[in-house]
C-alpha positions in Angstrom: -14.7 -31.0 6.6 -17.9 -32.3 7.3 -18.2 -35.7 8.4 -20.4 -36.7 5.0 -17.0 -35.8 2.7 -14.6 -37.4 5.1 -16.6 -40.5 4.7 -16.8 -39.8 0.6 -13.0 -39.1 0.9 -12.2 -42.4 3.1 -13.7 -44.3 0.9 -12.3 -43.0 -2.1 -8.9 -43.6 -0.4 -10.2 -47.4 0.4 -11.5 -48.3 -3.1 -8.4 -47.3 -4.6 -6.3 -49.2 -2.2 -8.3 -52.6 -2.5 -8.1 -52.3 -6.6 -4.2 -52.1 -6.2 -4.0 -55.3 -4.7 -3.6 -57.9 -7.2 -3.7 -60.9 -4.9 -8.0 -61.8 -4.9 -7.5 -63.3 -1.4 -5.8 -60.4 0.1 -8.0 -57.9 -1.7 -11.2 -59.9 -0.4 -9.6 -59.8 3.2 -8.5 -55.7 3.1 -12.0 -55.2 1.4 -14.3 -55.9 4.4 -11.5 -55.8 7.5 -10.2 -52.4 7.6 -10.1 -49.6 10.2 -8.8 -46.5 9.4 -8.0 -43.9 12.2 -5.3 -41.7 13.9 -4.4 -38.6 12.4 -5.9 -38.4 9.2 -9.3 -38.1 10.1 -7.7 -35.3 12.9 -6.5 -33.4 9.8 -9.8 -33.3 7.7 -12.0 -32.1 10.6 -9.3 -30.0 10.6 -9.3 -28.5 7.0 -5.6 -29.9 7.2 -3.3 -31.8 4.4 -3.3 -35.5 5.4 -0.3 -36.7 5.9 -0.9 -40.6 5.8 -4.0 -42.8 6.2 -2.9 -45.4 8.8 -4.5 -48.8 8.1 -5.2 -51.4 10.5 -7.3 -55.0 10.3 -9.8 -56.5 12.5 -8.0 -60.4 13.1 -4.7 -61.3 12.8 -5.4 -63.4 9.4 -5.9 -60.3 7.7 -2.7 -58.5 9.1 -0.8 -61.7 8.4 -1.7 -61.8 4.9 -1.2 -58.5 4.2 1.9 -58.1 5.9 3.2 -61.4 3.9 2.0 -59.5 0.6 3.7 -56.5 0.8 7.1 -58.2 2.0 6.9 -60.5 -1.5 6.3 -57.2 -3.5 9.7 -55.7 -1.6 11.6 -58.7 -2.3 10.7 -58.8 -6.2 12.5 -55.3 -6.1 14.9 -55.7 -3.3 17.6 -58.1 -2.1 17.0 -57.7 1.3 16.4 -60.9 3.4 13.3 -60.8 5.4 10.3 -62.3 6.4 7.0 -62.2 8.1 6.6 -64.1 11.7 3.9 -64.7 14.4 4.8 -64.3 17.6 2.1 -65.2 20.0 -0.3 -62.3 19.5 1.4 -60.5 17.2 2.8 -59.9 13.3 6.5 -59.1 12.7 8.7 -58.3 9.9 12.0 -59.1 10.2 14.8 -57.5 7.7 18.3 -59.1 8.0 20.7 -56.9 10.0 18.6 -53.8 9.0 15.8 -53.8 11.0 14.1 -51.6 8.6 13.8 -51.8 5.1 13.0 -48.5 2.2 13.4 -46.1 -0.4 16.6 -43.5 0.2 15.0 -41.3 -2.7 12.2 -40.5 0.2 13.4 -41.2 3.4 17.0 -40.4 2.8 16.7 -37.5 6.0 15.5 -39.9 8.1 17.7 -42.5 7.9 21.3 -42.4 9.2 24.2 -43.1 6.7 25.0 -46.1 9.0 21.7 -48.1 7.7 21.5 -46.7 4.3 24.0 -50.1 2.8 21.6 -51.8 4.7 18.7 -50.6 1.7 18.1 -51.0 -1.9 16.3 -48.6 -4.3 14.2 -49.5 -6.5 11.2 -47.3 -9.2 7.8 -48.1 -7.5 4.4 -47.7 -8.6 1.3 -45.8 -6.5 0.6 -48.3 -3.6 3.6 -50.2 -3.9 5.6 -50.7 -0.7 8.6 -48.1 -0.1 9.6 -48.2 3.6 9.0 -51.5 6.4 9.7 -51.8 9.8 9.0 -54.5 12.2 5.5 -52.7 13.1 4.3 -51.0 10.0 4.5 -50.7 6.2 4.2 -47.7 4.2 2.9 -47.6 0.5 3.2 -44.9 -1.9 -0.2 -43.2 -1.9 0.0 -42.1 1.7 -1.0 -45.6 3.0 0.5 -46.8 6.1 -0.3 -50.2 7.3 -0.1 -50.8 11.0 0.6 -54.5 12.1 1.9 -53.8 15.5 -2.1 -54.1 16.7 -5.1 -55.5 15.5 -9.2 -55.7 16.5 -11.8 -54.0 17.2 -11.4 -50.4 17.0 -11.6 -50.1 20.9 -9.0 -52.9 21.1 -7.0 -50.7 18.8 -7.6 -47.8 21.0 -6.1 -49.2 24.0 -3.0 -48.8 22.6 -3.5 -45.3 21.3 -2.0 -42.2 23.6 -4.2 -39.7 23.3 -7.9 -39.1 23.1 -8.0 -36.9 19.8 -6.7 -39.3 17.4 -9.7 -42.3 18.0 -12.2 -41.3 15.8 -12.8 -44.4 13.3 -14.0 -45.4 9.9 -14.5 -48.8 8.8 -14.3 -50.5 5.7 -17.0 -53.2 6.3 -19.9 -50.6 6.5 -18.6 -47.5 5.8 -19.3 -46.3 9.6 -17.7 -43.1 10.3 -17.4 -42.5 14.3 -16.4 -39.5 16.0 -16.4 -39.5 19.9 -17.7 -36.7 21.6 -13.9 -36.4 23.7 -11.9 -36.6 20.3 -14.4 -33.8 18.7 -13.4 -31.4 22.3 -9.7 -32.4 22.3 -9.4 -31.4 18.5 -11.9 -28.3 18.7 -9.6 -26.9 20.9 -6.3 -28.4 20.1 -5.4 -29.7 23.3 -3.6 -32.9 24.1 -5.7 -35.8 26.6 -3.7 -38.5 27.6 -5.7 -41.3 27.7 -3.0 -43.7 29.0 -0.5 -46.3 26.9 1.3 -48.9 26.3 4.1 -46.7 25.0 4.6 -44.0 27.4 7.7 -43.1 26.1 6.8 -42.9 22.4 4.0 -40.7 23.6 6.7 -38.0 25.4 7.8 -37.8 22.6 5.2 -37.6 19.7 4.1 -34.2 22.0 6.7 -32.0 20.5 5.3 -32.9 16.9 2.0 -32.0 18.2 3.2 -28.9 20.0 5.0 -27.6 16.6 1.4 -27.5 15.0 0.0 -25.4 17.5 -1.3 -27.9 20.0 -1.1 -27.5 23.8 -0.6 -30.0 26.9 -0.6 -29.2 30.1 1.6 -30.2 33.2 -0.4 -33.3 34.2 -0.5 -35.2 31.0 3.4 -35.0 31.0 3.4 -36.5 34.9 0.4 -39.5 33.7 3.3 -40.2 30.7 6.0 -39.9 33.2 3.8 -41.8 36.2 3.5 -44.9 33.2 7.2 -44.8 32.1 8.4 -45.0 35.7 6.7 -48.9 35.2 9.2 -49.4 32.7 12.7 -51.2 32.8 14.2 -49.0 29.8 17.4 -51.1 31.2 16.0 -53.7 29.1 16.4 -53.7 25.6 13.5 -55.3 24.5 11.3 -52.6 26.7 13.2 -49.8 25.2 13.0 -51.3 21.9 9.1 -51.4 22.6 8.9 -48.3 24.1 10.4 -46.8 21.2 7.7 -48.1 18.8 6.9 -45.4 16.2 9.3 -42.6 16.4 12.2 -41.9 14.8 12.7 -45.5 13.8 15.7 -45.7 12.2 18.1 -44.0 14.7 16.7 -45.9 17.7 17.1 -48.9 16.1 21.0 -47.9 15.7 20.8 -47.7 19.4 19.3 -50.7 19.9 21.2 -52.5 17.7 24.3 -51.3 19.4 23.2 -52.7 22.5 22.6 -56.2 21.2 25.7 -56.1 20.0 27.4 -55.7 23.5 25.1 -58.0 24.8 26.9 -60.9 22.0 30.0 -60.2 22.8 30.0 -59.9 26.5 27.6 -62.0 28.0 27.7 -60.3 31.9 27.3 -57.0 30.2 24.4 -54.7 32.0 22.9 -51.8 30.5 23.2 -48.6 32.6 22.6 -44.5 31.8 26.1 -43.9 31.5 26.0 -46.4 28.8 22.9 -45.5 27.4 24.1 -41.6 27.8 27.6 -42.6 25.4 25.3 -44.4 22.4 22.7 -41.6 22.2 25.4 -39.0 22.0 27.0 -41.2 19.4 24.3 -41.2 17.5 22.7 -37.8 17.7 25.6 -35.7 18.1 
């Protein structure tokens, strides 16, 4: 797909999204302060179907207002206890007990039986929220709102792992950026690791791309392993951060198990044997 066609598609996607927002203040913030980046642009360049459009926002205020708006919209049809909190430079959605909230009809295969009891089902219109986690909000209409990060494109891409995903479109002026290195990686379908704050998630993500015909060399895995070696995965907070965006429901069960064990025994220390046991229980 040509660049001008991609711009036209993204303009239409954005207009439809903005028009669906009922709150005038939130509507205006989203209209001006949105960035679409990640896999959708890659898919269009490769003439492949788009799974979803990843939205980010340029400032904290917009991120917080959007999160609050969709939590309130979701709570109109669901009885879950959830709220938006601001922690230092982060905006988070807290869902009591579950950690995630969503419709079981669309998400059923990805949600373990142990979590389904915490999730309410309701009928929604296009662009209504269907799935919420600490870091993101999924809407009907293939919109995924990421609240974990905000800022200018360069700031957002500091948290990205692979070079090919750094193309972006911004709503302020309709500008579409297609960096040369990203286009080279897309043309060859080769994963190039640029470094990330979440190397564990990056390692898991390679599987998805390989299944789609991408390649990755040993050097890229080594770079991920070197960064991961700096992380203390025995710390539940670090482990939870490192699992951001990867099979969230299943990994949330592991984090919940760790926290419950620590609440029962303040002297309990996480080690590899314990983690292996929990992982086997969840995934086997």
